[in-house]
C-alpha positions as a Markdown table, in Angstrom:
| # | Residue | x | y | z |
|---|---|---|---|---|
| 1 | Unk | 36.4 | 48.2 | -24.4 |
| 2 | Unk | 38.4 | 44.9 | -25.3 |
| 3 | Unk | 38.9 | 44.3 | -21.5 |
| 4 | Unk | 35.2 | 44.6 | -20.9 |
| 5 | Unk | 34.5 | 42.0 | -23.6 |
| 6 | Unk | 37.0 | 39.6 | -22.1 |
| 7 | Unk | 35.5 | 40.1 | -18.7 |
| 8 | Unk | 32.0 | 39.4 | -20.1 |
| 9 | Unk | 33.2 | 36.3 | -21.9 |
| 10 | Unk | 34.8 | 35.0 | -18.8 |
| 11 | Unk | 31.7 | 35.7 | -16.7 |
| 12 | Unk | 29.5 | 33.9 | -19.3 |
| 13 | Unk | 31.9 | 30.9 | -19.3 |
| 14 | Unk | 31.8 | 30.7 | -15.5 |
| 15 | Unk | 28.0 | 30.9 | -15.5 |
| 16 | Unk | 27.7 | 28.4 | -18.2 |
| 17 | Unk | 30.1 | 26.0 | -16.4 |
| 18 | Unk | 28.1 | 26.4 | -13.2 |
| 19 | Unk | 24.9 | 25.7 | -15.0 |
| 20 | Unk | 26.3 | 22.5 | -16.5 |
| 21 | Unk | 27.7 | 21.4 | -13.2 |
| 22 | Unk | 24.3 | 20.7 | -11.8 |
| 23 | Unk | 21.8 | 18.7 | -14.0 |
| 24 | Unk | 18.6 | 18.0 | -12.1 |
| 25 | Unk | 17.7 | 14.4 | -11.6 |
| 26 | Unk | 14.5 | 12.8 | -12.8 |
| 27 | Unk | 13.3 | 12.9 | -9.1 |
| 28 | Unk | 14.0 | 16.6 | -9.0 |
| 29 | Unk | 12.0 | 17.2 | -12.2 |
| 30 | Unk | 9.1 | 15.0 | -11.2 |
| 31 | Unk | 9.0 | 16.5 | -7.7 |
| 32 | Unk | 8.7 | 20.0 | -9.3 |
| 33 | Unk | 6.3 | 19.1 | -12.1 |
| 34 | Unk | 3.9 | 17.0 | -10.0 |
| 35 | Unk | 3.7 | 19.2 | -6.9 |
| 36 | Unk | 0.5 | 21.2 | -6.3 |
| 37 | Unk | -1.4 | 23.0 | -3.5 |
| 38 | Unk | -0.8 | 26.1 | -1.4 |
| 39 | Unk | 2.3 | 24.4 | 0.1 |
| 40 | Unk | 4.1 | 23.4 | -3.1 |
| 41 | Unk | 7.4 | 23.6 | -1.2 |
| 42 | Unk | 6.2 | 20.7 | 1.1 |
| 43 | Unk | 4.8 | 18.8 | -1.9 |
| 44 | Unk | 8.2 | 19.1 | -3.7 |
| 45 | Unk | 10.1 | 17.9 | -0.5 |
| 46 | Unk | 7.8 | 14.9 | -0.3 |
| 47 | Unk | 8.3 | 14.4 | -4.1 |
| 48 | Unk | 12.0 | 14.3 | -3.8 |
| 49 | Unk | 11.7 | 11.3 | -1.4 |
| 50 | Unk | 8.9 | 9.6 | -3.4 |
| 51 | Unk | 10.3 | 10.0 | -6.9 |
| 52 | Unk | 13.7 | 8.6 | -5.9 |
| 53 | Unk | 12.0 | 5.2 | -6.3 |
| 54 | Unk | 10.4 | 3.8 | -9.4 |
| 55 | Unk | 7.0 | 2.5 | -8.1 |
| 56 | Unk | 4.9 | -0.1 | -9.8 |
| 57 | Unk | 1.9 | 2.2 | -9.6 |
| 58 | Unk | 2.8 | 5.6 | -11.1 |
| 59 | Unk | 2.5 | 8.5 | -8.7 |
| 60 | Unk | 1.0 | 11.3 | -10.8 |
| 61 | Unk | 0.5 | 14.1 | -8.3 |
| 62 | Unk | 1.5 | 15.1 | -4.7 |
| 63 | Unk | -0.5 | 17.9 | -3.2 |
| 64 | Unk | 0.1 | 19.7 | 0.1 |
| 65 | Unk | -2.4 | 22.2 | 1.5 |
| 66 | Unk | -2.3 | 24.0 | 4.7 |
| 67 | Unk | -5.1 | 25.8 | 6.5 |
| 68 | Unk | -3.9 | 27.3 | 9.8 |
| 69 | Unk | -2.0 | 24.6 | 11.6 |
| 70 | Unk | -3.6 | 21.8 | 9.5 |
| 71 | Unk | -1.3 | 20.3 | 6.8 |
| 72 | Unk | -3.1 | 17.8 | 4.5 |
| 73 | Unk | -1.2 | 15.9 | 1.8 |
| 74 | Unk | -2.7 | 14.0 | -1.1 |
| 75 | Unk | -1.0 | 11.4 | -3.2 |
| 76 | Unk | -2.6 | 10.4 | -6.5 |
| 77 | Unk | -1.7 | 7.2 | -8.2 |
| 78 | Unk | -2.6 | 6.0 | -11.7 |
| 79 | Unk | -4.5 | 2.7 | -11.4 |
| 80 | Unk | -3.7 | 1.4 | -14.9 |
| 81 | Unk | -0.5 | 0.6 | -16.8 |
| 82 | Unk | 1.5 | -0.4 | -13.8 |
| 83 | Unk | 5.3 | -0.5 | -14.5 |
| 84 | Unk | 5.2 | -4.2 | -13.7 |
| 85 | Unk | 2.4 | -6.7 | -12.8 |
| 86 | Unk | 1.8 | -6.6 | -9.1 |
| 87 | Unk | -0.5 | -8.3 | -6.6 |
| 88 | Unk | -3.0 | -6.5 | -4.5 |
| 89 | Unk | -0.7 | -7.1 | -1.4 |
| 90 | Unk | 2.2 | -5.5 | -3.3 |
| 91 | Unk | 0.0 | -2.5 | -4.1 |
| 92 | Unk | -0.9 | -2.2 | -0.4 |
| 93 | Unk | 2.8 | -2.4 | 0.5 |
| 94 | Unk | 3.6 | 0.4 | -2.0 |
| 95 | Unk | 0.8 | 2.6 | -0.6 |
| 96 | Unk | 2.0 | 2.0 | 3.0 |
| 97 | Unk | 5.6 | 2.9 | 2.0 |
| 98 | Unk | 4.5 | 6.0 | 0.3 |
| 99 | Unk | 2.6 | 7.1 | 3.5 |
| 100 | Unk | 5.7 | 6.3 | 5.6 |
| 101 | Unk | 8.0 | 8.4 | 3.4 |
| 102 | Unk | 5.5 | 11.2 | 3.3 |
| 103 | Unk | 5.4 | 11.5 | 7.1 |
| 104 | Unk | 9.2 | 11.4 | 7.3 |
| 105 | Unk | 9.6 | 14.1 | 4.6 |
| 106 | Unk | 6.9 | 16.3 | 6.1 |
| 107 | Unk | 6.5 | 15.4 | 9.8 |
| 108 | Unk | 3.9 | 18.3 | 10.4 |
| 109 | Unk | 1.5 | 16.5 | 8.1 |
| 110 | Unk | -1.8 | 15.8 | 9.9 |
| 111 | Unk | -3.4 | 13.6 | 7.3 |
| 112 | Unk | -2.5 | 11.8 | 4.1 |
| 113 | Unk | -5.1 | 11.0 | 1.5 |
| 114 | Unk | -4.0 | 8.4 | -1.1 |
| 115 | Unk | -6.1 | 7.6 | -4.1 |
| 116 | Unk | -5.9 | 5.7 | -7.4 |
| 117 | Unk | -7.8 | 6.8 | -10.5 |
| 118 | Unk | -8.4 | 5.2 | -13.9 |
| 119 | Unk | -9.4 | 7.0 | -17.1 |
| 120 | Unk | -13.0 | 7.1 | -18.3 |
| 121 | Unk | -13.6 | 7.0 | -22.0 |
| 122 | Unk | -15.0 | 10.3 | -23.2 |
| 123 | Unk | -16.5 | 10.7 | -26.7 |
| 124 | Unk | -15.1 | 13.2 | -29.1 |
| 125 | Unk | -16.6 | 16.6 | -28.6 |
| 126 | Unk | -17.6 | 16.1 | -25.0 |
| 127 | Unk | -16.9 | 19.0 | -22.7 |
| 128 | Unk | -14.1 | 18.0 | -20.3 |
| 129 | Unk | -13.4 | 21.3 | -18.6 |
| 130 | Unk | -15.4 | 24.1 | -17.1 |
| 131 | Unk | -18.8 | 24.2 | -15.4 |
| 132 | Unk | -20.4 | 21.6 | -17.7 |
| 133 | Unk | -17.4 | 19.2 | -17.7 |
| 134 | Unk | -17.8 | 15.4 | -17.8 |
| 135 | Unk | -15.3 | 13.5 | -15.7 |
| 136 | Unk | -12.4 | 11.9 | -17.4 |
| 137 | Unk | -11.3 | 9.7 | -14.6 |
| 138 | Unk | -12.8 | 7.8 | -11.6 |
| 139 | Unk | -11.4 | 6.9 | -8.2 |
| 140 | Unk | -10.9 | 3.1 | -7.7 |
| 141 | Unk | -9.0 | 3.1 | -4.5 |
| 142 | Unk | -8.7 | 5.6 | -1.6 |
| 143 | Unk | -7.2 | 5.6 | 1.9 |
| 144 | Unk | -7.0 | 8.2 | 4.5 |
| 145 | Unk | -4.2 | 8.0 | 7.1 |
| 146 | Unk | -3.9 | 10.2 | 10.2 |
| 147 | Unk | -0.6 | 11.1 | 11.8 |
| 148 | Unk | 0.2 | 8.6 | 14.5 |
| 149 | Unk | -1.2 | 5.6 | 12.8 |
| 150 | Unk | 1.4 | 2.9 | 12.5 |
| 151 | Unk | 2.6 | 1.4 | 9.2 |
| 152 | Unk | 1.4 | -2.0 | 10.4 |
| 153 | Unk | -2.1 | -0.6 | 11.1 |
| 154 | Unk | -2.2 | 1.1 | 7.7 |
| 155 | Unk | -1.2 | -2.2 | 6.0 |
| 156 | Unk | -3.8 | -4.2 | 8.0 |
| 157 | Unk | -6.6 | -1.6 | 7.4 |
| 158 | Unk | -5.9 | -1.3 | 3.7 |
| 159 | Unk | -5.7 | -5.1 | 3.2 |
| 160 | Unk | -8.9 | -5.8 | 5.1 |
| 161 | Unk | -11.1 | -3.2 | 3.3 |
| 162 | Unk | -12.0 | -1.6 | 6.6 |
| 163 | Unk | -13.2 | 1.9 | 7.5 |
| 164 | Unk | -11.5 | 4.7 | 5.7 |
| 165 | Unk | -10.5 | 2.5 | 2.7 |
| 166 | Unk | -12.3 | 2.2 | -0.6 |
| 167 | Unk | -11.6 | -0.5 | -3.2 |
| 168 | Unk | -13.6 | -0.6 | -6.4 |
| 169 | Unk | -14.5 | -4.3 | -6.6 |
| 170 | Unk | -14.3 | -4.7 | -10.4 |
| 171 | Unk | -11.0 | -2.7 | -10.6 |
| 172 | Unk | -9.5 | -4.7 | -7.7 |
| 173 | Unk | -10.4 | -8.0 | -9.4 |
| 174 | Unk | -8.9 | -7.0 | -12.8 |
| 175 | Unk | -5.9 | -4.8 | -11.9 |
| 176 | Unk | -3.7 | -7.2 | -10.0 |
| 177 | Unk | -2.0 | -10.5 | -10.8 |
| 178 | Unk | -3.1 | -13.4 | -8.6 |
| 179 | Unk | -1.2 | -13.8 | -5.3 |
């Protein structure tokens, strides 16, 4: 019996040492916590690339959903409380870089939808979940990018407020520092 206790203690020590040898990074934790969709594995892989950088605009969620051969990725940004003041052009650059990293991390992606949301004030006692829910956020920016579109084309389209891009005018005026 004493030999069995020694063996168990050794096994526990080895297991504990192995657990301490790998401490997940913040990028690992964020990738796991912010991944959603029916292809969480893909969302996490994208997250590992995305969360290795501290962006000015906080990335709050990465979703990956596949239906048949179609893989669609969504990247949600928080449109308030940027980590540092940024210009509109710097925001566009961050969005374009997020799109580039996503296509590299998940080359089978057919489409990437990027959107920024801001909170909506909700009075105490208002229903915020279920069938009668009132919204708690609103979209202030959105961009859809199809596989094959160049990074330069994405930057130009997002900067020019062209087709496939939505900018809330009041948010856009207030959110960014002047160029």
